[in-house]
N, C-alpha and C positions, 0 to 999 in steps of 0.2 A: 574205206580208203578216203583220206582227207586230201584235199587240194593243196598244192604247195603254197606257202605263205605269199610268194610274189604274185600268185594268181588270184588272190583274194582282192576284191575291189577295195579301194582305199577308204570308201565311205563306210565299209563293214569291218575294217580293221580296228581292233581295240586301241583306244587313244592312249598315248603315253602320259597325257595330262590329266587323266581321270582322278588320281589322288588330289591334285589341285582343286578340281571342281568340288569334290567332297568337302575339301577344306573351306572353300568359299561358301558352300551351302551351310556348313556348320556356323561359319561366321554370320551368315544372313539369318539363320534361325535362332542363334544363341542370343544372350543378352547384349545389348548395344552399350559399348563403353560410354559413348557420348550422350546417351538418353538420361535426362534428368527428370525423374518423376514429379518432384516438387515444383520445378519450373513449369512443366507442362500442365500441372493442375492449377498453378497460379494463372497461367495464360488462359486456360479454360474458364475459370471464374471471372477473369477480367472481361472476356467476351460476354459472359452472362450479365455482368453489370452494365456493360454498354448496351446490351439488348434491353434491359429494364428501362434505361434512360430513353432509348428509342421508343419504347412502348408509351412512356409518359408523354413525350413530345408528340407522338402520332395521335394519341387520344385527345390531347389538348388542341392540336391543329384541326383534327377532324370535327371536333365539337365546335370550334370557332368558325370554321368554313360553313358548317351546317346551319348554325344560328345566324350567321351573316346573310346567307341566302334567304332563310325563312323570314327574318325581320325586315330585310330590304324589300322583298317581294310583297309582304303583308302591308308595309307602309305605303308603297306605290300603289297597290291595289285599292286601299281604303281611300287614299287622296283622289284617285280617278273616279271611283264609285261615288264619292261624296258630291262631285261636281254635277250640277243638274243638266248642263248642256252635253256632257259626255254621256250620261245615262240616256238622254232623249235621242241623241243622234246615233249612238252605237247600238243601244239595246232597246229603245222605245218602251214597250210595255212589259219588259221582262221582270221588272221589280228588283233591281240590284240592291236597293237599300234594304229590303226585306231579306234578301239572300245574305247580305253582309252581317245583319243582325243574327240570323240563325247560324252563320258560320262562327261568329265570335262566341255565341252561346255554346257551340260544340267544342270549341277550344278551351273555354273557361269552365264549363259545367262538368264535362265528362271526367276530368281528373279526380273529382271527388271520389269516385269508385276505385281509385288506384290502389288503395290499401288492400282490397280484396284479392287482386290478381297479380300484383307486382312481384312478391316473393316467389310465387309459383312459376311465373314466366322466367324470372332470372335463374331459378334452379333447373328448370326444364331445358332452357336454351343454352345456359351458360352466360357469364358476364360479357365476354367479347361478342358473342353472337346476338345478344340483346342489343348492344350498341349498334351493331351492323343493321339489325332489323329495324330499329328506330330511325336510323339514318335513311333507310329505304322508304319508310313512311313519310318522312319530310321531303324526299325526292318526289314521291307520289303526289304530294301537295303542290309542289312546283309544277309538275306536269299537267295538273287539272286546270291551271290558269291559261293554258292554250285554248281551252274551250269553256268559257265562263258560263256555267248553267247551274241550276239548283242541284241537279243530280250528280254533278262533278265536285263543286266546291264544298257543299255541306258534308257529304260522306268523307272526303279527304280531311275536312277540319275536325270531324268526330275522331277520325283515326289518329290525328296528331294529339288530340286530348287523351286518348287511350294510351299513347306512347310517352307522354311527357314524364310521368313519374317513374315508369321503368327505366327510361333513358338516364335520368339524373341519379336515380339510385344506383344503376350500373356504373356510371362515371365515378361517383364518390367511392363506391366499393372498389373499383378498379385502381384508382390512384393510391388508396390505402394499401391495397394488396401489393402494389409495386413497391412501396416503401418497405413492407415486410419482406418481400423477396430480395430487395437490395441488401437489406441487413443480413439476410442468410448467405448471400453470395460474398459479402465482405468477410463474414465470420464463419466461413465454411469449415474451418477446423474445429469449431466448438462441438462438444459432445451432444448438446441438445439439438443443434442443427443437423448433424449426421444422423441422429436417430429420429429426426422429424417430430420432436417433442415441442410442447408449448414454449414459446420464447419467453425469457425473463421480462419482468415488468419494466417498462421504460427504456429499453435498449434501442428501439427503433423510432422513438419520438422525433428525433432530429431529422430523420429521413422523411417522416410524414409532413413536418413543417415545411421542408424544402420543396417536396413534390407538390403539395397543395398550393404553395406560393407560385410555382412555375405554371401550374394548370390555370390558376386565377389570372396571372399576368397575360397569358396567351389568349384565354377564352374571352376576356373583356374587350379584347380588340375587335370582337364581332360587332360591337356597337359602332365602331369607326367604319368598318368595311361595309356594314349594312346601309350606310348613308351614301354610298357610291351611286346607286341608281337615282336617288333623289338629287344629289348635287350635280351629277354629270348629264342627266337627261331631263328630269321633271322640273328642275328649278327654272329652266328657261321658258317654260310654258305657264308659270304661275303669275297671277296679276300682282300689281303693287299693293302694299299694305293699306294704302288709302282707299282702295276699293274693297279689299277683303275684309278689313276691319271697320267699314263705314258704319254699321249699326251697332258695333260694340261699344258699350258705354263705360264699363269698369272691368278690371281684371284682378286676379289674385284673391285675397281673403274675402272680398265683398261678394263674389259671385256665387251662384248655384249652378250645378252642372259642370260642363267641360268649358265651352266658350260660348255663352249665350249671345246671340245676335250675329254670329259669324255668317258671312255672305254664302249663299248656296252655289254661287259661281266663283270659282277660284282659279280657273284656267283661262289664259289669254286666248289660246288656240289649242285645238286638240292634237295630240302627238300622233304622228302617222303610225298606222298599224304595223308596218314593217319594222319600225324602230322598236316598238313594244315587243315584237316577236324576237328580234335580235337580242334585246335585254333579257327576256325570259329564256332564250336558248343558252345565253351565257350563264345565267343563274342555274339552269338545269345542268350544265356541264360541270359547274362547281359542286352542285349537289351529288352528282356521280362521283366526283373526285373525293368527296368526304366518305362515301361508301367504300371506295377502293382503299382509302387510307385505313379505315377500320378493318377491312377484310385482310389486307396484305401486310400492314405494318404493325398492327396490334397483336401482341402474343397473348397466350392464354393466361388468365388470372390465377388459375389453380391447376395443380397436376391432374392427369386423368383419374388417378385413384382417388384424389380428394373430391373431384366432381361426382364420382360415383357415390362416395360416402355422403356427400351433401344431399344428393337426391334420395338416398336410401332411408331416410328417417321417416318417410311416409308423407303423402300429399296433404293428408288431414293435419298433421303436425305442422307442416310448412305453412298451411293456411292460418292456423291459430297463433303461431309464435309471434308475429308482429304485434298482436293484441297483448299477449303475455308479457312482452318486453316492456310494456308501459307500467309494470309493477316496479321496475327499477326507478328509484327516486331521481337519479341523475337524468335519465331521459325525460321523466315527467316534468321536472323543474326546468328543462331546457325548452319545452314546448312553446312558451311564449316567445322566446327568441326565434324559433323556427317560423312562427306566424309573422312576427315583425320583419323577418328577412325577406318574406314574399311581399308583404305590404309595401316596403320602402322601395323595392325595385320597380314595381308597377306604378308607384306614385311618382317616381322620378320620370318615367316615360310618359305617363298620362297627365298627371297633375302638374308637376313642376314644369315640364317642357311645353305643355299645351296651355294650361290655365294661367301660367305666369309668362312663359317665353313667348309662344305664338301669339297669345292674346295681347301682348305688349309690343312685340317686334314685328309680327307678321309671319306668315307661312314660309317665306323665303329664308328665314333664319332658324327654321326648325333643325336642319341638318347640322348647323354650327353647334347648337346647344347639345345635341346628342353626341356629336364628336368630342366635345369637351368633356362631357360626362364619361364617355367610354375611355378616353385617354387617361383621365385621372384615375378611374377604376383600375386600369391596367398598370399604370406607373406606381400608384400607391399600394398595390398589392405586395410590392417588394417589402413594405414596412412589416409585414407579418413575419419576416425573417428575424425580427427582433426577439421573437419567442424563443430563439436559440439561446439567448442570454437572460431574457426577462421572464417573470412569471406569466402563466398562460392567460390570466385575466386581463393583462394590459391591453391586448388587441381589442377585445370586445368592449372594454370600458372606454378606450379611446374613441372607437367608432361610435358608441352610444352617446358620448359627450358632444361630439361634433354634431350629430343629428339632433340632439336635444336643443342645442343653441339655434340651429337652423330652423327648427320647427317653431320656436318662439318668435324668431324674426319673420317667418312667413305668415304668422298669424296677424301681424300688424302691417304687412307689406301689401299695399293695394295701388298699384300704378294705374294711371289712365292712358289708354291707347290713343294714337300711336306715339310712343316716346322713345326714340332711339338713344337718348341719353342714359336709358336704363340697361343698355346692352352690356356694359362692363360689369355692373353689379349682378345681373343675371348669370353671366358667364362664370363669375366668381362663385356664386351660389351653386351652380351646376358642378363646378370643380370640387368645392367642399363636400357637396353631397356625394360625389363620386369617391372622395376620400373616405367617408363614413361607410359607403357601400362596400369598398374594398376591405376595410378592416373588419366589418361585420361578416361578410361572406366568407372570407378566408379564415376568420377567427372561428366561426361555427363549424366549418368543415374540418379544420385542424383539431379543434377541441373534441369533436366526435371520434376522429381517428386516434387521438391520444387516449381517450377514455376506454376505447374498445380495441386497442392495438393488439392485445394478446388474444383476442376472441375472433379469429378469422371466420369461424363458422357463424358468427352473429352479425357481421358487417352489413350484409344485404338487408336484414331486418331493421337495423338501426338507420341506415340511410333511406330506407323506404318510409319510415315514420317521419324523418326530417322533411323529405321532398313532398310527401303527402300533405303535411301541414302547410307547406308553401303553397301547394295547389289550392288548399282551402283559402289561403289568404288571397290568391289571385281571383278566386270566385267572389270573395268579399269585395275586392276592388271593382269587379265587374258589376256587382249589385249597387254599389254606392255611387255610381256615376252621375246621378242627379241630385245628390246631396249637396248642401251648402259647403263651401270650401273649408270653413272654420270647423264644421263637424267632422270632416275628413281629417283635418290636422289634429283635432281633439282625440279622435280614435287612435291615430298613429302615436300621439304623445302618451296616451293611457297604456297602449300596448308596450311601448318602449320602457316606460317606468315599471310596469309589471314584470317585463322581461329581465330588467336589471335587478329587481328585488328577488326574483326567483333564482337568478344566477348566483347572487350573493348568498342566498340560503343554501344552494347546492355546494358551493365552495366551502361554506362554514360546516356543513355536515361532513364533507370529505376531510376537512382539517381535524374534526373531532373523531374521525375514523369510524363513522356510523356505517355499519355494514349494509351494502346495497343488495337487493334481492334480484337475482337473475333466474329466469326460468330454466328448468332442466331440459337440455336437448336430448332427445332419446338416442340410444345407440343405433347405428345403421343396421337396417335388416336387409341383408343381401340375399338375392335369389341364387340358388346354387345352379348356375348355368355356365360355368366355365372353369378353367384351371385355377383361377385366382382365389376362389372361395371354396374349393373342394374340401380343403382341410381347415381345421379351426385355427391353427397357428400360422396359416399361410397367407394372411392378410397383410396388405401394406398400410393398414389404417395407422395413423399417427396418434400420439397421445392427445394432441390438441382437438381431435375430433371426438374425443370421449367426453362424457357428460360431466364436466365440472368436478370430477372425483366425488360425484354424488353430493356436492356442496359440502364436503368434509365433515358432515355430522348427520345425526339421525333425523333431523327436522325435515330434510328433503327426501327421505325415503318414501316411496309410494305407498299409500295405504293398502293397495291390493297385496303388496309383498308382505306387509305386516299381518294382514288377515290370513294370508296363506300360511305364514309361519305359525300363527295361533291355531289354525285348523290342523296343521301337521302335528303340532304339539299335543292337541286334544286326541288326535287319532292314535299317536304313539301311546299315550296314557291309557286309552281305551284298550288297545292291543295288549298292554302290560296287564291290565285288570283281567282281561279275558284269559290270558295265558296262566295267570295266577289261579283263577277259578278252575281252569281245566286241571292244573296240577293238584289242587286240593281234592277235586272229584276223583282223580286217578288214585290218590292215596287212600281215600275212603273205600274204593272198590277193592284195592289190594288187602286192606285190613279185613273186609267182610269175607273175602275168598280164604284168607288164612284161618279165620274163626271157623268157617264151615269145614275146612279140612282137619 
């Protein structure tokens, strides 16, 4: 017996609008008339392109802040520790001079071993995480200056020496990878992009030029910001040049060492400890800021599947491949330019600014010389954008020409201190040296990116060799500190001429289409530990990770494979002969049986 309809509660009565609800549901679940798939795809890849630009700016700003803090603190620390009064009053018998020597030795000598571990570190941690770890090591160096002792300063300096080559190799790799990604997001409809194949030759060169220029413009501002502690705090405590340079008899090309005769007392009064702690705390805050920028604002350089493939070629192969890449004549002939690139930057900071600038104008003008050099490096880095229209050799040739003229001028330039009328010429020389540095640095990084733009699995090896040779040059500058200035200039000049000749030779071979030799990168060997590699055809591996198409001919086939094929052929022949002999024996047996019967 059912209740009367009027007795059923209203909330349980069937709705008269139920068909309308079904209709709305169908509209909701069905295809949307206003949805435009192409427009949504275009917006998605536009966001991706903005993300790439954000990554480039974040990496550049993070590196600039990190090096501003590092160079500013190191400069302030070395000036304070040089002053005899500061050492005696603050630390008495601690031996700060000896600690400083060992600290500089740790920073300059340790990177020599960088070629042995840099590719393994980058592939194990990933490019982004390597940059983050290196920024953490620089922050650790800043923190040790709160308690200046041998067991704090020297280990942190050694840690910085260990991190220098991996940091710079990661930065160069990262900027080039961002250019490749930007090309993929611009041309997302292309077949080779959708199938993750190797990109065609030359298509992303303009993005490499632009991104390397942006990085160079931003990073070279670190020389400017590094002088803030010197100009805002320390400059007020430095004595006049008449006292500091009292025993200095000559400067420039005539001297040996850095500044012979410089007074061991350079401070008028000692800065308060609280002021130094405040400055170090501000620098520590900026060091943490650079770590946060690398961590939160920098995206990954490779897809997760690509990173798995990069690691899966075997750690022994990763260790060997930087050495094997030196078989490539392009990289081998660029090695003198790599060395000169390291020599000239250190000479600008130690030789030009100290042996010419401070020796002539006094310690109070050091910050001005470095600021002019850093600003010129930053501004003139925009000139590398001319490579969008001009041949790639223009940038390196122009930078080398500027430095060649300046080296000849410096060989005959020997001012006598103190002479403030030389201030304008020295500032002009610093500015022109910055012009040459900007063209040289940006030109070399851009050239490497252009030569290996289509080889994303080789970028970390190539940039490791580049920055390892720069580290060797830094070590050479550390060793030559007591040499005569003309000997230093002669080494620079000879290295520059050799670099120009080798670069001309490389371009000549490329124009003649001489085939370069690239080492074969093994196929990834994946451990079967997940859904991704359970089946043979279920891998996301792209064609660019494959091994050079076995270098397109039989020359690069491994001898083991050839030997295996030969042994296989011999075994088959032996089996054939055995089967033939068995058949002959069976025929003889049958004939004998037939005769007997």
